[in-house]
C-alpha positions as CSV (number, residue, x, y, z in Angstrom):
1,X,151.6,1.6,80.8
2,X,148.6,0.4,82.7
3,X,146.7,1.8,85.6
4,X,147.1,-0.1,88.8
5,X,144.0,-1.5,90.5
6,X,143.4,-1.8,94.3
7,X,140.6,-3.7,96.0
8,X,139.8,-2.3,99.5
9,X,137.9,-4.5,101.8
10,X,136.1,-2.5,104.5
11,X,134.2,0.8,104.1
12,X,134.8,2.5,107.4
13,X,137.4,5.1,108.2
14,X,140.6,3.2,107.3
15,X,139.2,1.7,104.1
16,X,137.6,4.9,102.9
17,X,140.8,6.8,103.6
18,X,142.8,4.3,101.7
19,X,140.4,4.4,98.8
20,X,140.4,8.2,98.7
21,X,144.2,8.5,98.7
22,X,145.0,5.6,96.4
23,X,142.6,7.1,93.8
24,X,144.3,10.5,94.4
25,X,147.6,8.7,93.6
26,X,146.2,7.5,90.3
27,X,145.0,4.0,91.2
28,X,141.7,2.4,90.1
29,X,139.9,1.5,93.4
30,X,137.0,-0.9,94.2
31,X,135.7,-1.0,97.8
32,X,134.0,-4.0,99.1
33,X,131.9,-3.9,102.3
34,X,130.3,-6.8,104.2
35,X,127.4,-4.8,105.4
36,X,124.4,-4.4,103.1
37,X,124.4,-0.6,103.4
38,X,126.5,2.1,104.9
39,X,127.0,1.6,108.6
40,X,125.9,4.8,110.3
41,X,126.0,5.6,114.0
42,X,128.7,4.8,116.5
43,X,130.4,6.6,119.3
44,X,132.6,9.7,119.5
45,X,135.9,9.6,117.7
46,X,138.4,12.4,117.3
47,X,141.1,13.7,115.1
48,X,144.5,14.1,116.8
49,X,148.1,14.7,116.0
50,X,149.1,14.2,112.4
51,X,145.5,13.3,111.6
52,X,144.8,17.1,111.5
53,X,147.3,17.4,108.6
54,X,145.8,14.5,106.7
55,X,142.2,15.8,107.2
56,X,143.3,19.2,105.9
57,X,144.9,17.6,102.8
58,X,141.5,15.9,102.1
59,X,139.8,19.3,102.4
60,X,137.5,18.0,105.1
61,X,138.5,20.0,108.2
62,X,135.6,22.4,108.1
63,X,133.1,19.6,107.2
64,X,134.2,17.7,110.2
65,X,134.1,20.7,112.4
66,X,130.6,21.4,111.3
67,X,129.5,18.0,112.6
68,X,131.1,18.4,116.0
69,X,129.3,16.3,118.7
70,X,128.8,19.6,120.7
71,X,130.9,18.2,123.6
72,X,132.7,21.0,125.4
73,X,134.6,19.2,128.1
74,X,135.2,16.1,130.2
75,X,134.5,15.7,133.9
76,X,134.7,13.0,136.4
77,X,131.6,12.8,138.6
78,X,130.6,11.0,141.8
79,X,127.5,8.8,142.4
80,X,125.2,11.8,142.6
81,X,126.5,13.4,139.5
82,X,128.6,16.1,141.3
83,X,131.8,17.0,139.5
84,X,134.9,15.8,141.2
85,X,137.5,17.1,138.7
86,X,137.6,18.5,135.2
87,X,140.1,17.2,132.6
88,X,142.1,19.6,130.5
89,X,140.5,20.3,127.2
90,X,142.7,23.1,126.0
91,X,144.1,23.0,122.5
92,X,143.3,20.6,119.7
93,X,144.2,17.4,121.6
94,X,142.6,17.8,125.0
95,X,140.5,15.1,126.7
96,X,137.7,16.5,124.6
97,X,139.5,17.1,121.3
98,X,138.9,20.2,119.1
99,X,137.5,17.9,116.4
100,X,135.1,15.5,118.0
101,X,132.8,13.6,115.7
102,X,130.7,10.4,115.7
103,X,132.3,7.5,113.9
104,X,129.5,7.2,111.4
105,X,129.5,10.9,110.6
106,X,133.3,10.9,109.9
107,X,133.0,7.8,107.7
108,X,130.1,9.3,105.7
109,X,132.0,12.6,105.3
110,X,134.9,10.7,103.7
111,X,132.5,8.6,101.6
112,X,130.9,11.7,100.2
113,X,134.3,13.1,99.2
114,X,135.4,9.9,97.3
115,X,136.0,10.5,93.6
116,X,133.1,9.3,91.6
117,X,135.3,6.7,89.9
118,X,135.6,4.8,93.2
119,X,132.8,2.2,93.6
120,X,131.6,0.9,96.9
121,X,129.9,-2.5,96.7
122,X,127.8,-3.4,99.7
123,X,126.7,-6.8,100.9
124,X,129.3,-8.8,98.8
125,X,132.3,-9.6,101.0
126,X,135.4,-11.5,100.2
127,X,135.1,-15.3,100.1
128,X,138.5,-16.3,98.7
129,X,141.9,-14.7,97.8
130,X,144.6,-16.0,95.6
131,X,147.8,-14.0,96.0
132,X,150.3,-14.6,93.1
133,X,153.4,-12.9,91.8
134,X,151.7,-10.8,89.1
135,X,148.3,-10.1,90.7
136,X,146.0,-10.8,93.6
137,X,142.6,-12.4,92.7
138,X,139.7,-11.7,94.9
139,X,136.5,-13.8,94.7
140,X,133.4,-12.4,96.5
141,X,130.5,-14.3,98.0
142,X,128.4,-13.7,94.9
143,X,131.1,-15.2,92.7
144,X,132.4,-12.0,91.4
145,X,136.1,-12.2,90.5
146,X,138.4,-9.1,90.8
147,X,142.0,-9.2,89.6
148,X,144.0,-6.4,91.2
149,X,147.6,-5.3,91.9
150,X,146.8,-4.8,95.7
151,X,144.3,-5.9,98.3
152,X,143.9,-3.6,101.3
153,X,142.2,-5.3,104.2
154,X,140.5,-2.7,106.5
155,X,137.8,-4.9,108.0
156,X,138.3,-4.0,111.6
157,X,139.5,-5.9,114.7
158,X,137.7,-9.2,113.8
159,X,138.7,-9.3,110.2
160,X,138.0,-12.7,108.7
161,X,140.0,-12.0,105.6
162,X,143.1,-11.1,107.7
163,X,142.7,-14.3,109.7
164,X,142.5,-16.3,106.5
165,X,145.6,-14.8,104.9
166,X,147.8,-14.2,107.9
167,X,147.1,-17.3,109.8
168,X,149.4,-17.8,112.8
169,X,150.5,-14.2,112.7
170,X,147.6,-12.5,114.5
171,X,148.5,-11.8,118.2
172,X,145.2,-11.1,120.0
173,X,145.7,-9.5,123.4
174,X,142.5,-9.4,125.4
175,X,142.6,-6.6,128.0
176,X,139.9,-8.2,130.2
177,X,137.6,-5.2,129.7
178,X,134.1,-5.1,128.2
179,X,132.5,-2.0,126.9
180,X,128.9,-1.6,125.8
181,X,128.0,1.3,123.6
182,X,124.6,2.6,122.6
183,X,122.4,5.6,121.9
184,X,119.7,6.6,124.4
185,X,117.1,9.4,124.6
186,X,118.4,12.7,125.7
187,X,117.0,14.3,128.9
188,X,116.9,17.8,130.2
189,X,119.6,16.9,132.7
190,X,122.1,15.9,130.0
191,X,124.6,18.7,129.3
192,X,127.5,19.4,126.9
193,X,130.1,17.5,128.9
194,X,131.5,14.0,128.7
195,X,130.4,12.8,132.2
196,X,132.5,9.9,133.5
197,X,131.6,8.0,136.7
198,X,133.9,5.3,138.1
199,X,132.9,3.1,141.0
200,X,133.9,0.0,142.8
201,X,133.9,-3.5,141.2
202,X,135.8,-2.3,138.2
203,X,132.9,-0.4,136.6
204,X,132.5,2.8,134.7
205,X,129.5,4.7,133.4
206,X,129.8,7.4,130.7
207,X,127.4,9.9,129.1
208,X,128.4,12.0,126.1
209,X,126.4,14.5,124.1
210,X,125.9,14.2,120.3
211,X,124.7,16.5,117.6
212,X,121.7,14.4,116.7
213,X,119.5,15.3,119.8
214,X,120.3,12.0,121.6
215,X,122.9,10.9,124.1
216,X,125.7,8.4,123.6
217,X,126.2,6.1,126.6
218,X,128.9,3.6,127.6
219,X,129.1,1.0,130.3
220,X,132.6,-0.4,130.9
221,X,133.8,-3.0,133.3
222,X,136.5,-5.6,133.9
223,X,135.3,-8.9,132.5
224,X,137.1,-12.1,131.7
225,X,134.4,-13.5,129.4
226,X,133.7,-12.2,125.9
227,X,130.1,-11.0,125.6
228,X,130.3,-10.7,121.8
229,X,129.8,-14.5,121.6
230,X,126.4,-14.2,123.2
231,X,123.2,-13.0,121.6
232,X,121.9,-9.6,122.4
233,X,119.4,-10.7,125.1
234,X,121.9,-12.8,126.9
235,X,124.6,-10.1,126.7
236,X,122.3,-7.4,128.0
237,X,121.2,-9.6,130.8
238,X,124.8,-10.2,131.8
239,X,125.7,-6.5,131.8
240,X,122.5,-5.6,133.7
241,X,123.6,-8.0,136.4
242,X,127.1,-6.7,136.3
243,X,125.9,-3.1,136.9
244,X,123.4,-3.9,139.6
245,X,123.4,-1.3,142.3
246,X,125.9,1.0,140.6
247,X,123.6,4.0,140.8
248,X,123.9,7.3,139.1
249,X,122.7,7.0,135.5
250,X,123.4,3.2,135.1
251,X,119.7,2.2,135.5
252,X,118.6,4.7,132.9
253,X,121.3,3.5,130.5
254,X,120.4,-0.1,130.9
255,X,116.8,0.6,130.3
256,X,117.7,2.7,127.3
257,X,119.9,0.0,125.8
258,X,116.9,-2.4,125.8
259,X,115.2,-0.1,123.3
260,X,118.3,1.1,121.4
261,X,118.9,-0.3,117.9
262,X,122.6,0.4,117.8
263,X,123.9,-1.3,121.0
264,X,127.4,-2.6,120.5
265,X,129.4,-4.9,122.7
266,X,133.2,-5.0,122.6
267,X,135.6,-7.1,124.5
268,X,138.7,-4.9,124.2
269,X,141.4,-6.8,122.3
270,X,144.6,-5.4,120.9
271,X,145.8,-6.7,117.6
272,X,149.5,-7.0,117.2
273,X,151.3,-8.4,114.1
274,X,154.9,-8.9,113.1
275,X,154.1,-7.5,109.7
276,X,151.2,-5.7,108.1
277,X,151.7,-7.0,104.5
278,X,152.5,-10.1,102.6
279,X,152.8,-10.3,98.9
280,X,150.2,-8.1,97.3
281,X,148.0,-7.9,100.5
282,X,148.3,-5.3,103.2
283,X,146.4,-4.4,106.4
284,X,145.2,-1.0,107.6
285,X,143.4,0.3,110.6
286,X,142.1,-2.0,113.4
287,X,142.6,-5.1,111.2
288,X,146.4,-4.4,111.5
289,X,146.8,-2.8,114.9
290,X,143.7,-2.4,117.0
291,X,144.7,0.0,119.8
292,X,141.3,-0.2,121.6
293,X,139.6,2.8,123.3
294,X,142.1,2.3,126.2
295,X,144.9,3.4,124.0
296,X,142.9,5.9,122.0
297,X,143.5,7.5,118.7
298,X,142.2,4.6,116.6
299,X,140.3,6.9,114.2
300,X,143.3,9.2,113.7
301,X,145.6,6.3,113.0
302,X,143.0,4.8,110.5
303,X,142.7,8.2,108.7
304,X,146.5,8.6,108.5
305,X,147.1,5.0,107.4
306,X,145.3,5.6,104.1
307,X,147.3,8.6,103.2
308,X,150.7,7.0,104.2
309,X,149.9,3.8,102.2
310,X,149.0,5.7,99.1
311,X,152.0,8.0,99.4
312,X,154.4,5.1,100.0
313,X,153.1,3.4,96.8
314,X,152.8,6.4,94.6
315,X,155.2,6.9,91.8
316,X,156.3,3.3,91.9
317,X,155.7,0.4,89.5
318,X,154.3,-2.9,90.5
319,X,157.8,-4.3,90.8
320,X,158.4,-1.8,93.6
321,X,155.3,-2.9,95.6
322,X,157.2,-4.6,98.4
323,X,159.4,-1.5,98.8
324,X,156.3,0.7,99.0
325,X,154.6,-1.5,101.5
326,X,157.7,-1.7,103.7
327,X,157.9,2.1,103.7
328,X,154.2,2.3,104.7
329,X,154.8,0.0,107.6
330,X,158.0,1.7,108.7
331,X,156.3,5.1,108.8
332,X,153.2,4.0,110.7
333,X,154.8,1.5,113.1
334,X,156.2,4.1,115.6
335,X,152.8,5.8,115.9
336,X,151.0,2.5,116.6
337,X,153.6,1.2,119.0
338,X,153.4,4.4,121.0
339,X,149.7,3.9,121.6
340,X,149.7,0.1,122.1
341,X,152.3,0.2,124.9
342,X,149.8,0.5,127.8
343,X,151.4,0.7,131.3
344,X,150.6,-2.2,133.6
345,X,149.0,0.1,136.1
346,X,146.5,1.6,133.8
347,X,143.8,-1.1,134.1
348,X,143.7,-1.3,138.0
349,X,143.9,2.5,138.1
350,X,141.1,3.0,135.6
351,X,138.9,0.2,137.0
352,X,139.4,0.1,140.8
353,X,137.7,-2.8,142.5
354,X,137.6,-1.8,146.2
355,X,136.5,1.3,148.1
356,X,140.2,1.9,149.0
357,X,141.2,1.6,145.4
358,X,138.4,4.1,144.4
359,X,139.5,6.5,147.1
360,X,143.1,6.4,145.9
361,X,142.0,6.8,142.3
362,X,140.0,9.9,143.2
363,X,142.9,11.4,145.2
364,X,145.2,10.8,142.2
365,X,142.7,12.4,139.8
366,X,142.7,15.6,141.9
367,X,146.5,15.6,142.1
368,X,146.9,15.0,138.4
369,X,144.5,17.8,137.5
370,X,146.2,20.3,139.9
371,X,147.9,23.4,138.3
372,X,151.3,21.8,139.0
373,X,150.7,18.5,137.3
374,X,148.0,19.4,134.7
375,X,150.5,20.2,131.9
376,X,152.1,16.7,132.4
377,X,148.7,15.1,132.5
378,X,147.8,16.7,129.2
379,X,150.6,14.9,127.5
380,X,148.6,11.6,127.9
381,X,146.1,12.9,125.2
382,X,148.9,13.6,122.7
383,X,148.2,10.7,120.4
384,X,149.3,10.2,116.8
385,X,152.0,12.9,117.1
386,X,155.2,12.4,115.1
387,X,158.3,14.5,114.2
388,X,158.4,12.7,110.8
389,X,157.0,14.6,107.8
390,X,154.2,13.0,105.9
391,X,155.6,11.4,102.7
392,X,154.5,13.2,99.5
393,X,152.1,11.7,97.0
394,X,153.2,11.5,93.4
395,X,150.0,11.4,91.3
396,X,150.8,8.6,89.0
397,X,149.1,5.2,88.9
398,X,151.1,3.6,86.2
399,X,152.8,0.2,86.5
400,X,155.7,-1.0,84.4
């Protein structure tokens, strides 16, 4: 009897969850991360639906709660900052969820909880993979060779290893929306709410509190071209031009981004694939199914995927690997499909281009938040909910 070995590529939420749970199921685990050090920072993420159950099984609920972003609610505002409507935030899955945490804080919390036997190797990403019947061989940029029973690719939406191994199977669906994220200095006027301003021209401005004494800012707009292909200076110049004359806090955010060291551009792109595994290689998190912030729940799905993968593979020998990977995909697929099916009206509704469109949007917001329709509206934030029980984990890592 030998202990099975998994290589996990990617040390953010999906990869660290997979590493945590595979080790709990008895596997030896090595984590590879392209970045040279832990990637801190990032915007708000939240734990929703079955993610609560997985977090509790990890023993991390209170640790996450203690790092809450301090956000207490979500409001839509006008160009002067006056509140137009307040979104429902009752219960664990409101617009502002019960467990709101910054991406980096959540990833670090999981990292700290990893068993000491799990190694995380930074700055040495995968260069080549050979997937064979009896093992998968991973070669890193430094020339290190790892022979394993399973490779888990959790590298994010732009995964190069996924593209290498699943060529022709990656369906990238650009939504035509650019989002720019960054951290800016907090001012006395910033409060504990997520303030969301929508204006004409398909543009949004967001300010959110954090628990680090700063403010998280987002600029979002409809945009056909992908700014991630530009350098920082060019991309910031383009977004400044795009948000010219918007008002409210847009000038402050644009100025703040110039001096921010964590500005991140994203051209929202869903990843859809016919299968999330092949041979001894499987995908997890955004590398498999990026749902984008428009769908929401990406962090919860990433967290849950690590548990379901380990549970589906636990108690099985290497000969049963295909069965376990098929079970993993079968359990996760309905949750992902539910989030990825964006209605056609959502983009023009969220990003009105004309004054008439904006007026209709604001009228609809008020109607949807009315006492009669608010319970129905609240269902839109019910993400990662399932009637299926989580599969159990059998703590054995042996292979026949």
